[in-house]
mmCIF file of the N, C-alpha and C atoms, coordinates in Angstrom:
data_MODEL
# 
_entry.id   MODEL 
# 
loop_
_atom_site.group_PDB 
_atom_site.id 
_atom_site.type_symbol 
_atom_site.label_atom_id 
_atom_site.label_alt_id 
_atom_site.label_comp_id 
_atom_site.label_asym_id 
_atom_site.label_entity_id 
_atom_site.label_seq_id 
_atom_site.pdbx_PDB_ins_code 
_atom_site.Cartn_x 
_atom_site.Cartn_y 
_atom_site.Cartn_z 
_atom_site.occupancy 
_atom_site.B_iso_or_equiv 
_atom_site.pdbx_formal_charge 
_atom_site.auth_seq_id 
_atom_site.auth_comp_id 
_atom_site.auth_asym_id 
_atom_site.auth_atom_id 
_atom_site.pdbx_PDB_model_num 
ATOM 1   N N  . MET A 1 1  ? -32.881 8.257   -13.365 1.00 0.00 ? 1  MET A N  1 
ATOM 2   C CA . MET A 1 1  ? -33.537 7.987   -11.997 1.00 0.00 ? 1  MET A CA 1 
ATOM 3   C C  . MET A 1 1  ? -33.423 6.715   -11.525 1.00 0.00 ? 1  MET A C  1 
ATOM 4   N N  . LYS A 1 2  ? -33.164 6.444   -10.313 1.00 0.00 ? 2  LYS A N  1 
ATOM 5   C CA . LYS A 1 2  ? -33.087 5.007   -10.128 1.00 0.00 ? 2  LYS A CA 1 
ATOM 6   C C  . LYS A 1 2  ? -34.489 4.607   -9.500  1.00 0.00 ? 2  LYS A C  1 
ATOM 7   N N  . ALA A 1 3  ? -34.702 3.114   -9.652  1.00 0.00 ? 3  ALA A N  1 
ATOM 8   C CA . ALA A 1 3  ? -35.719 2.568   -9.108  1.00 0.00 ? 3  ALA A CA 1 
ATOM 9   C C  . ALA A 1 3  ? -35.954 2.568   -7.761  1.00 0.00 ? 3  ALA A C  1 
ATOM 10  N N  . LYS A 1 4  ? -37.121 2.766   -7.179  1.00 0.00 ? 4  LYS A N  1 
ATOM 11  C CA . LYS A 1 4  ? -37.134 2.621   -5.756  1.00 0.00 ? 4  LYS A CA 1 
ATOM 12  C C  . LYS A 1 4  ? -36.538 1.193   -5.296  1.00 0.00 ? 4  LYS A C  1 
ATOM 13  N N  . GLY A 1 5  ? -35.687 1.396   -4.386  1.00 0.00 ? 5  GLY A N  1 
ATOM 14  C CA . GLY A 1 5  ? -35.308 0.128   -3.613  1.00 0.00 ? 5  GLY A CA 1 
ATOM 15  C C  . GLY A 1 5  ? -34.434 -0.924  -4.485  1.00 0.00 ? 5  GLY A C  1 
ATOM 16  N N  . ALA A 1 6  ? -33.958 -0.285  -5.672  1.00 0.00 ? 6  ALA A N  1 
ATOM 17  C CA . ALA A 1 6  ? -32.973 -0.839  -6.531  1.00 0.00 ? 6  ALA A CA 1 
ATOM 18  C C  . ALA A 1 6  ? -31.650 -0.860  -5.842  1.00 0.00 ? 6  ALA A C  1 
ATOM 19  N N  . ALA A 1 7  ? -30.963 -1.969  -5.791  1.00 0.00 ? 7  ALA A N  1 
ATOM 20  C CA . ALA A 1 7  ? -29.631 -2.241  -4.916  1.00 0.00 ? 7  ALA A CA 1 
ATOM 21  C C  . ALA A 1 7  ? -28.482 -1.898  -5.817  1.00 0.00 ? 7  ALA A C  1 
ATOM 22  N N  . THR A 1 8  ? -27.531 -1.378  -5.661  1.00 0.00 ? 8  THR A N  1 
ATOM 23  C CA . THR A 1 8  ? -26.313 -1.142  -6.441  1.00 0.00 ? 8  THR A CA 1 
ATOM 24  C C  . THR A 1 8  ? -25.498 -2.231  -6.047  1.00 0.00 ? 8  THR A C  1 
ATOM 25  N N  . LEU A 1 9  ? -24.813 -2.849  -7.151  1.00 0.00 ? 9  LEU A N  1 
ATOM 26  C CA . LEU A 1 9  ? -24.023 -3.915  -7.114  1.00 0.00 ? 9  LEU A CA 1 
ATOM 27  C C  . LEU A 1 9  ? -22.465 -3.249  -7.126  1.00 0.00 ? 9  LEU A C  1 
ATOM 28  N N  . LYS A 1 10 ? -21.829 -3.640  -6.391  1.00 0.00 ? 10 LYS A N  1 
ATOM 29  C CA . LYS A 1 10 ? -20.253 -3.462  -6.540  1.00 0.00 ? 10 LYS A CA 1 
ATOM 30  C C  . LYS A 1 10 ? -19.449 -4.529  -7.061  1.00 0.00 ? 10 LYS A C  1 
ATOM 31  N N  . ALA A 1 11 ? -18.676 -3.988  -8.283  1.00 0.00 ? 11 ALA A N  1 
ATOM 32  C CA . ALA A 1 11 ? -17.912 -5.000  -9.030  1.00 0.00 ? 11 ALA A CA 1 
ATOM 33  C C  . ALA A 1 11 ? -16.731 -5.360  -7.872  1.00 0.00 ? 11 ALA A C  1 
ATOM 34  N N  . LYS A 1 12 ? -16.730 -6.854  -7.854  1.00 0.00 ? 12 LYS A N  1 
ATOM 35  C CA . LYS A 1 12 ? -15.768 -7.332  -6.721  1.00 0.00 ? 12 LYS A CA 1 
ATOM 36  C C  . LYS A 1 12 ? -14.401 -7.652  -7.550  1.00 0.00 ? 12 LYS A C  1 
ATOM 37  N N  . THR A 1 13 ? -13.449 -7.015  -7.029  1.00 0.00 ? 13 THR A N  1 
ATOM 38  C CA . THR A 1 13 ? -12.142 -7.418  -7.375  1.00 0.00 ? 13 THR A CA 1 
ATOM 39  C C  . THR A 1 13 ? -11.351 -8.440  -6.979  1.00 0.00 ? 13 THR A C  1 
ATOM 40  N N  . PRO A 1 14 ? -11.170 -9.346  -7.842  1.00 0.00 ? 14 PRO A N  1 
ATOM 41  C CA . PRO A 1 14 ? -10.343 -10.587 -7.274  1.00 0.00 ? 14 PRO A CA 1 
ATOM 42  C C  . PRO A 1 14 ? -9.179  -10.370 -6.313  1.00 0.00 ? 14 PRO A C  1 
ATOM 43  N N  . VAL A 1 15 ? -9.333  -11.058 -5.239  1.00 0.00 ? 15 VAL A N  1 
ATOM 44  C CA . VAL A 1 15 ? -8.261  -10.770 -4.340  1.00 0.00 ? 15 VAL A CA 1 
ATOM 45  C C  . VAL A 1 15 ? -6.912  -11.747 -4.805  1.00 0.00 ? 15 VAL A C  1 
ATOM 46  N N  . ALA A 1 16 ? -5.579  -11.047 -4.779  1.00 0.00 ? 16 ALA A N  1 
ATOM 47  C CA . ALA A 1 16 ? -4.650  -11.825 -4.877  1.00 0.00 ? 16 ALA A CA 1 
ATOM 48  C C  . ALA A 1 16 ? -3.673  -11.638 -3.713  1.00 0.00 ? 16 ALA A C  1 
ATOM 49  N N  . ARG A 1 17 ? -3.105  -12.909 -3.463  1.00 0.00 ? 17 ARG A N  1 
ATOM 50  C CA . ARG A 1 17 ? -2.090  -13.117 -2.400  1.00 0.00 ? 17 ARG A CA 1 
ATOM 51  C C  . ARG A 1 17 ? -0.670  -13.048 -2.855  1.00 0.00 ? 17 ARG A C  1 
ATOM 52  N N  . PHE A 1 18 ? 0.287   -12.425 -2.156  1.00 0.00 ? 18 PHE A N  1 
ATOM 53  C CA . PHE A 1 18 ? 1.506   -12.284 -2.539  1.00 0.00 ? 18 PHE A CA 1 
ATOM 54  C C  . PHE A 1 18 ? 2.534   -12.842 -1.674  1.00 0.00 ? 18 PHE A C  1 
ATOM 55  N N  . ARG A 1 19 ? 3.525   -13.483 -2.040  1.00 0.00 ? 19 ARG A N  1 
ATOM 56  C CA . ARG A 1 19 ? 4.533   -14.062 -1.032  1.00 0.00 ? 19 ARG A CA 1 
ATOM 57  C C  . ARG A 1 19 ? 5.790   -13.527 -1.470  1.00 0.00 ? 19 ARG A C  1 
ATOM 58  N N  . VAL A 1 20 ? 6.634   -12.927 -0.627  1.00 0.00 ? 20 VAL A N  1 
ATOM 59  C CA . VAL A 1 20 ? 7.960   -12.076 -1.045  1.00 0.00 ? 20 VAL A CA 1 
ATOM 60  C C  . VAL A 1 20 ? 9.018   -13.106 -0.564  1.00 0.00 ? 20 VAL A C  1 
ATOM 61  N N  . THR A 1 21 ? 10.075  -13.443 -1.345  1.00 0.00 ? 21 THR A N  1 
ATOM 62  C CA . THR A 1 21 ? 11.235  -13.970 -1.066  1.00 0.00 ? 21 THR A CA 1 
ATOM 63  C C  . THR A 1 21 ? 12.097  -13.255 -1.563  1.00 0.00 ? 21 THR A C  1 
ATOM 64  N N  . PRO A 1 22 ? 13.318  -12.909 -0.525  1.00 0.00 ? 22 PRO A N  1 
ATOM 65  C CA . PRO A 1 22 ? 14.494  -11.928 -0.831  1.00 0.00 ? 22 PRO A CA 1 
ATOM 66  C C  . PRO A 1 22 ? 15.427  -13.090 -1.784  1.00 0.00 ? 22 PRO A C  1 
ATOM 67  N N  . LEU A 1 23 ? 15.949  -12.691 -2.350  1.00 0.00 ? 23 LEU A N  1 
ATOM 68  C CA . LEU A 1 23 ? 17.294  -13.189 -3.065  1.00 0.00 ? 23 LEU A CA 1 
ATOM 69  C C  . LEU A 1 23 ? 18.568  -12.618 -3.152  1.00 0.00 ? 23 LEU A C  1 
ATOM 70  N N  . ASP A 1 24 ? 19.687  -13.147 -2.997  1.00 0.00 ? 24 ASP A N  1 
ATOM 71  C CA . ASP A 1 24 ? 20.854  -12.802 -3.239  1.00 0.00 ? 24 ASP A CA 1 
ATOM 72  C C  . ASP A 1 24 ? 21.271  -12.089 -4.517  1.00 0.00 ? 24 ASP A C  1 
ATOM 73  N N  . PRO A 1 25 ? 21.500  -10.898 -4.718  1.00 0.00 ? 25 PRO A N  1 
ATOM 74  C CA . PRO A 1 25 ? 21.608  -10.431 -6.207  1.00 0.00 ? 25 PRO A CA 1 
ATOM 75  C C  . PRO A 1 25 ? 23.180  -10.765 -6.393  1.00 0.00 ? 25 PRO A C  1 
ATOM 76  N N  . GLN A 1 26 ? 24.041  -11.012 -5.685  1.00 0.00 ? 26 GLN A N  1 
ATOM 77  C CA . GLN A 1 26 ? 25.283  -11.275 -6.301  1.00 0.00 ? 26 GLN A CA 1 
ATOM 78  C C  . GLN A 1 26 ? 25.361  -12.537 -6.725  1.00 0.00 ? 26 GLN A C  1 
ATOM 79  N N  . LYS A 1 27 ? 24.541  -13.599 -6.216  1.00 0.00 ? 27 LYS A N  1 
ATOM 80  C CA . LYS A 1 27 ? 24.357  -14.950 -6.489  1.00 0.00 ? 27 LYS A CA 1 
ATOM 81  C C  . LYS A 1 27 ? 23.586  -15.250 -7.690  1.00 0.00 ? 27 LYS A C  1 
ATOM 82  N N  . LYS A 1 28 ? 22.719  -14.376 -7.867  1.00 0.00 ? 28 LYS A N  1 
ATOM 83  C CA . LYS A 1 28 ? 21.765  -14.604 -9.000  1.00 0.00 ? 28 LYS A CA 1 
ATOM 84  C C  . LYS A 1 28 ? 22.062  -13.824 -10.298 1.00 0.00 ? 28 LYS A C  1 
ATOM 85  N N  . CYS A 1 29 ? 22.807  -12.582 -9.894  1.00 0.00 ? 29 CYS A N  1 
ATOM 86  C CA . CYS A 1 29 ? 23.008  -11.770 -11.066 1.00 0.00 ? 29 CYS A CA 1 
ATOM 87  C C  . CYS A 1 29 ? 24.527  -11.742 -11.329 1.00 0.00 ? 29 CYS A C  1 
ATOM 88  N N  . GLY A 1 30 ? 25.336  -12.322 -10.363 1.00 0.00 ? 30 GLY A N  1 
ATOM 89  C CA . GLY A 1 30 ? 26.801  -12.141 -10.691 1.00 0.00 ? 30 GLY A CA 1 
ATOM 90  C C  . GLY A 1 30 ? 27.617  -10.947 -9.826  1.00 0.00 ? 30 GLY A C  1 
ATOM 91  N N  . THR A 1 31 ? 28.823  -11.146 -9.655  1.00 0.00 ? 31 THR A N  1 
ATOM 92  C CA . THR A 1 31 ? 29.289  -10.423 -8.784  1.00 0.00 ? 31 THR A CA 1 
ATOM 93  C C  . THR A 1 31 ? 29.553  -8.773  -9.103  1.00 0.00 ? 31 THR A C  1 
ATOM 94  N N  . GLY A 1 32 ? 29.452  -8.474  -10.633 1.00 0.00 ? 32 GLY A N  1 
ATOM 95  C CA . GLY A 1 32 ? 29.554  -7.115  -10.988 1.00 0.00 ? 32 GLY A CA 1 
ATOM 96  C C  . GLY A 1 32 ? 28.215  -6.640  -11.351 1.00 0.00 ? 32 GLY A C  1 
ATOM 97  N N  . THR A 1 33 ? 27.184  -7.388  -10.790 1.00 0.00 ? 33 THR A N  1 
ATOM 98  C CA . THR A 1 33 ? 25.940  -6.657  -10.919 1.00 0.00 ? 33 THR A CA 1 
ATOM 99  C C  . THR A 1 33 ? 25.730  -5.270  -10.257 1.00 0.00 ? 33 THR A C  1 
ATOM 100 N N  . SER A 1 34 ? 24.873  -4.056  -10.688 1.00 0.00 ? 34 SER A N  1 
ATOM 101 C CA . SER A 1 34 ? 24.344  -3.166  -10.166 1.00 0.00 ? 34 SER A CA 1 
ATOM 102 C C  . SER A 1 34 ? 23.322  -3.259  -9.398  1.00 0.00 ? 34 SER A C  1 
ATOM 103 N N  . VAL A 1 35 ? 22.598  -4.613  -9.260  1.00 0.00 ? 35 VAL A N  1 
ATOM 104 C CA . VAL A 1 35 ? 21.360  -4.764  -8.641  1.00 0.00 ? 35 VAL A CA 1 
ATOM 105 C C  . VAL A 1 35 ? 21.606  -4.605  -7.141  1.00 0.00 ? 35 VAL A C  1 
ATOM 106 N N  . GLN A 1 36 ? 21.002  -3.820  -6.239  1.00 0.00 ? 36 GLN A N  1 
ATOM 107 C CA . GLN A 1 36 ? 20.997  -3.672  -4.790  1.00 0.00 ? 36 GLN A CA 1 
ATOM 108 C C  . GLN A 1 36 ? 20.304  -4.782  -3.993  1.00 0.00 ? 36 GLN A C  1 
ATOM 109 N N  . ARG A 1 37 ? 18.924  -4.927  -4.262  1.00 0.00 ? 37 ARG A N  1 
ATOM 110 C CA . ARG A 1 37 ? 18.061  -5.784  -3.818  1.00 0.00 ? 37 ARG A CA 1 
ATOM 111 C C  . ARG A 1 37 ? 16.999  -6.436  -5.173  1.00 0.00 ? 37 ARG A C  1 
ATOM 112 N N  . LEU A 1 38 ? 16.940  -7.633  -4.529  1.00 0.00 ? 38 LEU A N  1 
ATOM 113 C CA . LEU A 1 38 ? 16.206  -8.568  -5.675  1.00 0.00 ? 38 LEU A CA 1 
ATOM 114 C C  . LEU A 1 38 ? 15.232  -9.550  -4.851  1.00 0.00 ? 38 LEU A C  1 
ATOM 115 N N  . PHE A 1 39 ? 13.971  -9.731  -5.561  1.00 0.00 ? 39 PHE A N  1 
ATOM 116 C CA . PHE A 1 39 ? 13.110  -10.557 -4.878  1.00 0.00 ? 39 PHE A CA 1 
ATOM 117 C C  . PHE A 1 39 ? 12.132  -11.248 -5.731  1.00 0.00 ? 39 PHE A C  1 
ATOM 118 N N  . ARG A 1 40 ? 11.953  -12.431 -5.456  1.00 0.00 ? 40 ARG A N  1 
ATOM 119 C CA . ARG A 1 40 ? 11.013  -13.377 -6.099  1.00 0.00 ? 40 ARG A CA 1 
ATOM 120 C C  . ARG A 1 40 ? 9.584   -13.157 -5.220  1.00 0.00 ? 40 ARG A C  1 
ATOM 121 N N  . ILE A 1 41 ? 8.550   -12.929 -6.249  1.00 0.00 ? 41 ILE A N  1 
ATOM 122 C CA . ILE A 1 41 ? 7.373   -12.602 -5.599  1.00 0.00 ? 41 ILE A CA 1 
ATOM 123 C C  . ILE A 1 41 ? 6.468   -13.699 -6.464  1.00 0.00 ? 41 ILE A C  1 
ATOM 124 N N  . SER A 1 42 ? 5.661   -14.535 -5.567  1.00 0.00 ? 42 SER A N  1 
ATOM 125 C CA . SER A 1 42 ? 4.812   -15.436 -6.065  1.00 0.00 ? 42 SER A CA 1 
ATOM 126 C C  . SER A 1 42 ? 3.390   -14.639 -5.714  1.00 0.00 ? 42 SER A C  1 
ATOM 127 N N  . GLU A 1 43 ? 2.341   -14.549 -6.719  1.00 0.00 ? 43 GLU A N  1 
ATOM 128 C CA . GLU A 1 43 ? 1.131   -14.116 -6.570  1.00 0.00 ? 43 GLU A CA 1 
ATOM 129 C C  . GLU A 1 43 ? -0.024  -15.152 -7.089  1.00 0.00 ? 43 GLU A C  1 
ATOM 130 N N  . GLU A 1 44 ? -0.936  -15.510 -6.094  1.00 0.00 ? 44 GLU A N  1 
ATOM 131 C CA . GLU A 1 44 ? -1.729  -16.523 -6.356  1.00 0.00 ? 44 GLU A CA 1 
ATOM 132 C C  . GLU A 1 44 ? -3.024  -15.652 -6.302  1.00 0.00 ? 44 GLU A C  1 
ATOM 133 N N  . SER A 1 45 ? -3.821  -16.276 -7.301  1.00 0.00 ? 45 SER A N  1 
ATOM 134 C CA . SER A 1 45 ? -5.248  -15.515 -7.455  1.00 0.00 ? 45 SER A CA 1 
ATOM 135 C C  . SER A 1 45 ? -6.096  -16.554 -8.012  1.00 0.00 ? 45 SER A C  1 
ATOM 136 N N  . ALA A 1 46 ? -7.347  -16.154 -8.291  1.00 0.00 ? 46 ALA A N  1 
ATOM 137 C CA . ALA A 1 46 ? -8.124  -17.236 -9.002  1.00 0.00 ? 46 ALA A CA 1 
ATOM 138 C C  . ALA A 1 46 ? -7.910  -17.571 -10.125 1.00 0.00 ? 46 ALA A C  1 
ATOM 139 N N  . ALA A 1 47 ? -7.131  -16.519 -10.908 1.00 0.00 ? 47 ALA A N  1 
ATOM 140 C CA . ALA A 1 47 ? -6.577  -17.040 -12.087 1.00 0.00 ? 47 ALA A CA 1 
ATOM 141 C C  . ALA A 1 47 ? -5.498  -17.927 -12.293 1.00 0.00 ? 47 ALA A C  1 
ATOM 142 N N  . GLY A 1 48 ? -4.788  -18.196 -11.123 1.00 0.00 ? 48 GLY A N  1 
ATOM 143 C CA . GLY A 1 48 ? -3.779  -19.063 -10.936 1.00 0.00 ? 48 GLY A CA 1 
ATOM 144 C C  . GLY A 1 48 ? -2.475  -18.606 -10.429 1.00 0.00 ? 48 GLY A C  1 
ATOM 145 N N  . LEU A 1 49 ? -1.554  -19.101 -10.418 1.00 0.00 ? 49 LEU A N  1 
ATOM 146 C CA . LEU A 1 49 ? -0.154  -18.512 -10.171 1.00 0.00 ? 49 LEU A CA 1 
ATOM 147 C C  . LEU A 1 49 ? 0.723   -17.780 -10.824 1.00 0.00 ? 49 LEU A C  1 
ATOM 148 N N  . ARG A 1 50 ? 1.410   -16.791 -10.419 1.00 0.00 ? 50 ARG A N  1 
ATOM 149 C CA . ARG A 1 50 ? 2.216   -15.979 -11.323 1.00 0.00 ? 50 ARG A CA 1 
ATOM 150 C C  . ARG A 1 50 ? 3.093   -15.607 -10.541 1.00 0.00 ? 50 ARG A C  1 
ATOM 151 N N  . SER A 1 51 ? 4.866   -15.932 -11.377 1.00 0.00 ? 51 SER A N  1 
ATOM 152 C CA . SER A 1 51 ? 5.806   -15.357 -10.780 1.00 0.00 ? 51 SER A CA 1 
ATOM 153 C C  . SER A 1 51 ? 6.239   -14.261 -10.980 1.00 0.00 ? 51 SER A C  1 
ATOM 154 N N  . HIS A 1 52 ? 6.924   -13.285 -10.383 1.00 0.00 ? 52 HIS A N  1 
ATOM 155 C CA . HIS A 1 52 ? 7.724   -12.318 -10.451 1.00 0.00 ? 52 HIS A CA 1 
ATOM 156 C C  . HIS A 1 52 ? 8.825   -12.102 -10.032 1.00 0.00 ? 52 HIS A C  1 
ATOM 157 N N  . LEU A 1 53 ? 9.955   -11.346 -10.779 1.00 0.00 ? 53 LEU A N  1 
ATOM 158 C CA . LEU A 1 53 ? 11.237  -10.976 -10.280 1.00 0.00 ? 53 LEU A CA 1 
ATOM 159 C C  . LEU A 1 53 ? 11.295  -9.392  -10.132 1.00 0.00 ? 53 LEU A C  1 
ATOM 160 N N  . VAL A 1 54 ? 11.621  -8.998  -8.893  1.00 0.00 ? 54 VAL A N  1 
ATOM 161 C CA . VAL A 1 54 ? 11.854  -7.585  -8.754  1.00 0.00 ? 54 VAL A CA 1 
ATOM 162 C C  . VAL A 1 54 ? 12.788  -7.049  -8.370  1.00 0.00 ? 54 VAL A C  1 
ATOM 163 N N  . PHE A 1 55 ? 13.355  -5.951  -9.019  1.00 0.00 ? 55 PHE A N  1 
ATOM 164 C CA . PHE A 1 55 ? 14.845  -5.475  -8.870  1.00 0.00 ? 55 PHE A CA 1 
ATOM 165 C C  . PHE A 1 55 ? 14.786  -4.010  -8.278  1.00 0.00 ? 55 PHE A C  1 
ATOM 166 N N  . LEU A 1 56 ? 15.899  -3.781  -7.602  1.00 0.00 ? 56 LEU A N  1 
ATOM 167 C CA . LEU A 1 56 ? 16.297  -2.435  -7.174  1.00 0.00 ? 56 LEU A CA 1 
ATOM 168 C C  . LEU A 1 56 ? 17.539  -2.155  -7.742  1.00 0.00 ? 56 LEU A C  1 
ATOM 169 N N  . ASP A 1 57 ? 18.024  -1.297  -8.525  1.00 0.00 ? 57 ASP A N  1 
ATOM 170 C CA . ASP A 1 57 ? 19.126  -0.887  -8.917  1.00 0.00 ? 57 ASP A CA 1 
ATOM 171 C C  . ASP A 1 57 ? 19.086  0.390   -9.324  1.00 0.00 ? 57 ASP A C  1 
ATOM 172 N N  . ARG A 1 58 ? 20.199  0.939   -10.225 1.00 0.00 ? 58 ARG A N  1 
ATOM 173 C CA . ARG A 1 58 ? 20.479  2.476   -10.494 1.00 0.00 ? 58 ARG A CA 1 
ATOM 174 C C  . ARG A 1 58 ? 19.450  2.898   -10.969 1.00 0.00 ? 58 ARG A C  1 
ATOM 175 N N  . HIS A 1 59 ? 18.348  2.070   -11.684 1.00 0.00 ? 59 HIS A N  1 
ATOM 176 C CA . HIS A 1 59 ? 17.267  2.625   -12.436 1.00 0.00 ? 59 HIS A CA 1 
ATOM 177 C C  . HIS A 1 59 ? 15.991  2.612   -11.574 1.00 0.00 ? 59 HIS A C  1 
ATOM 178 N N  . GLY A 1 60 ? 16.190  2.115   -10.486 1.00 0.00 ? 60 GLY A N  1 
ATOM 179 C CA . GLY A 1 60 ? 14.958  2.433   -9.522  1.00 0.00 ? 60 GLY A CA 1 
ATOM 180 C C  . GLY A 1 60 ? 14.164  0.842   -9.253  1.00 0.00 ? 60 GLY A C  1 
ATOM 181 N N  . TRP A 1 61 ? 13.065  0.926   -8.805  1.00 0.00 ? 61 TRP A N  1 
ATOM 182 C CA . TRP A 1 61 ? 12.280  -0.328  -8.668  1.00 0.00 ? 61 TRP A CA 1 
ATOM 183 C C  . TRP A 1 61 ? 11.488  -0.779  -10.041 1.00 0.00 ? 61 TRP A C  1 
ATOM 184 N N  . TYR A 1 62 ? 11.677  -1.969  -10.264 1.00 0.00 ? 62 TYR A N  1 
ATOM 185 C CA . TYR A 1 62 ? 10.872  -2.336  -11.416 1.00 0.00 ? 62 TYR A CA 1 
ATOM 186 C C  . TYR A 1 62 ? 10.754  -4.214  -11.459 1.00 0.00 ? 62 TYR A C  1 
ATOM 187 N N  . CYS A 1 63 ? 9.873   -4.525  -11.978 1.00 0.00 ? 63 CYS A N  1 
ATOM 188 C CA . CYS A 1 63 ? 9.501   -6.143  -12.075 1.00 0.00 ? 63 CYS A CA 1 
ATOM 189 C C  . CYS A 1 63 ? 9.929   -6.214  -13.546 1.00 0.00 ? 63 CYS A C  1 
ATOM 190 N N  . GLU A 1 64 ? 10.009  -7.550  -13.840 1.00 0.00 ? 64 GLU A N  1 
ATOM 191 C CA . GLU A 1 64 ? 10.327  -7.928  -15.140 1.00 0.00 ? 64 GLU A CA 1 
ATOM 192 C C  . GLU A 1 64 ? 8.688   -7.729  -15.925 1.00 0.00 ? 64 GLU A C  1 
ATOM 193 N N  . HIS A 1 65 ? 7.759   -7.423  -15.491 1.00 0.00 ? 65 HIS A N  1 
ATOM 194 C CA . HIS A 1 65 ? 6.287   -7.147  -16.081 1.00 0.00 ? 65 HIS A CA 1 
ATOM 195 C C  . HIS A 1 65 ? 6.340   -5.599  -16.130 1.00 0.00 ? 65 HIS A C  1 
ATOM 196 N N  . GLY A 1 66 ? 7.301   -4.634  -15.512 1.00 0.00 ? 66 GLY A N  1 
ATOM 197 C CA . GLY A 1 66 ? 6.978   -3.601  -15.725 1.00 0.00 ? 66 GLY A CA 1 
ATOM 198 C C  . GLY A 1 66 ? 7.079   -2.749  -14.590 1.00 0.00 ? 66 GLY A C  1 
ATOM 199 N N  . ARG A 1 67 ? 7.219   -1.299  -14.686 1.00 0.00 ? 67 ARG A N  1 
ATOM 200 C CA . ARG A 1 67 ? 7.427   -0.657  -13.238 1.00 0.00 ? 67 ARG A CA 1 
ATOM 201 C C  . ARG A 1 67 ? 5.943   -0.343  -12.321 1.00 0.00 ? 67 ARG A C  1 
ATOM 202 N N  . GLU A 1 68 ? 4.762   -0.659  -13.344 1.00 0.00 ? 68 GLU A N  1 
ATOM 203 C CA . GLU A 1 68 ? 3.433   -0.680  -12.461 1.00 0.00 ? 68 GLU A CA 1 
ATOM 204 C C  . GLU A 1 68 ? 2.942   -1.931  -12.258 1.00 0.00 ? 68 GLU A C  1 
ATOM 205 N N  . CYS A 1 69 ? 3.712   -2.834  -12.234 1.00 0.00 ? 69 CYS A N  1 
ATOM 206 C CA . CYS A 1 69 ? 3.238   -4.301  -11.740 1.00 0.00 ? 69 CYS A CA 1 
ATOM 207 C C  . CYS A 1 69 ? 3.042   -4.023  -10.259 1.00 0.00 ? 69 CYS A C  1 
ATOM 208 N N  . PRO A 1 70 ? 2.058   -4.904  -9.767  1.00 0.00 ? 70 PRO A N  1 
ATOM 209 C CA . PRO A 1 70 ? 1.724   -4.610  -8.193  1.00 0.00 ? 70 PRO A CA 1 
ATOM 210 C C  . PRO A 1 70 ? 2.522   -5.329  -7.554  1.00 0.00 ? 70 PRO A C  1 
ATOM 211 N N  . ALA A 1 71 ? 3.517   -6.242  -7.891  1.00 0.00 ? 71 ALA A N  1 
ATOM 212 C CA . ALA A 1 71 ? 4.596   -6.812  -7.283  1.00 0.00 ? 71 ALA A CA 1 
ATOM 213 C C  . ALA A 1 71 ? 5.585   -6.105  -6.818  1.00 0.00 ? 71 ALA A C  1 
ATOM 214 N N  . VAL A 1 72 ? 5.729   -5.031  -7.372  1.00 0.00 ? 72 VAL A N  1 
ATOM 215 C CA . VAL A 1 72 ? 6.824   -3.718  -7.163  1.00 0.00 ? 72 VAL A CA 1 
ATOM 216 C C  . VAL A 1 72 ? 6.475   -3.061  -5.693  1.00 0.00 ? 72 VAL A C  1 
ATOM 217 N N  . ARG A 1 73 ? 5.199   -3.091  -5.566  1.00 0.00 ? 73 ARG A N  1 
ATOM 218 C CA . ARG A 1 73 ? 4.822   -2.496  -4.244  1.00 0.00 ? 73 ARG A CA 1 
ATOM 219 C C  . ARG A 1 73 ? 5.073   -3.495  -3.063  1.00 0.00 ? 73 ARG A C  1 
ATOM 220 N N  . HIS A 1 74 ? 4.858   -4.631  -3.209  1.00 0.00 ? 74 HIS A N  1 
ATOM 221 C CA . HIS A 1 74 ? 5.021   -5.613  -2.264  1.00 0.00 ? 74 HIS A CA 1 
ATOM 222 C C  . HIS A 1 74 ? 6.420   -5.937  -2.034  1.00 0.00 ? 74 HIS A C  1 
ATOM 223 N N  . ALA A 1 75 ? 7.469   -5.878  -2.863  1.00 0.00 ? 75 ALA A N  1 
ATOM 224 C CA . ALA A 1 75 ? 8.619   -6.024  -2.719  1.00 0.00 ? 75 ALA A CA 1 
ATOM 225 C C  . ALA A 1 75 ? 9.261   -4.577  -1.743  1.00 0.00 ? 75 ALA A C  1 
ATOM 226 N N  . GLN A 1 76 ? 8.905   -3.469  -2.096  1.00 0.00 ? 76 GLN A N  1 
ATOM 227 C CA . GLN A 1 76 ? 8.919   -2.297  -1.508  1.00 0.00 ? 76 GLN A CA 1 
ATOM 228 C C  . GLN A 1 76 ? 8.896   -2.399  -0.094  1.00 0.00 ? 76 GLN A C  1 
ATOM 229 N N  . LYS A 1 77 ? 7.805   -2.906  0.259   1.00 0.00 ? 77 LYS A N  1 
ATOM 230 C CA . LYS A 1 77 ? 7.171   -3.132  1.804   1.00 0.00 ? 77 LYS A CA 1 
ATOM 231 C C  . LYS A 1 77 ? 7.935   -4.274  2.620   1.00 0.00 ? 77 LYS A C  1 
ATOM 232 N N  . PHE A 1 78 ? 8.590   -4.816  2.004   1.00 0.00 ? 78 PHE A N  1 
ATOM 233 C CA . PHE A 1 78 ? 9.467   -6.183  2.355   1.00 0.00 ? 78 PHE A CA 1 
ATOM 234 C C  . PHE A 1 78 ? 10.213  -5.515  3.329   1.00 0.00 ? 78 PHE A C  1 
ATOM 235 N N  . ARG A 1 79 ? 10.856  -5.836  4.659   1.00 0.00 ? 79 ARG A N  1 
ATOM 236 C CA . ARG A 1 79 ? 11.670  -5.627  5.536   1.00 0.00 ? 79 ARG A CA 1 
ATOM 237 C C  . ARG A 1 79 ? 12.430  -6.849  5.910   1.00 0.00 ? 79 ARG A C  1 
# 
């Protein structure tokens, strides 16, 4: 049972900002690459800066940090 007038506190999630830069897969991976799209993602948060490479190839979308990395979603949305 809650105490009368008790405030519930929401846990604040840190806000990260992502900057998406498209790269030329042929120049970065070589002429025989199967990479169709390549992005460098810069993630800035209170914890600092983190760099990601996100690929689209015959295996699908993935980041060097794994398929579930939030940078993958930002690369997929890039037009």
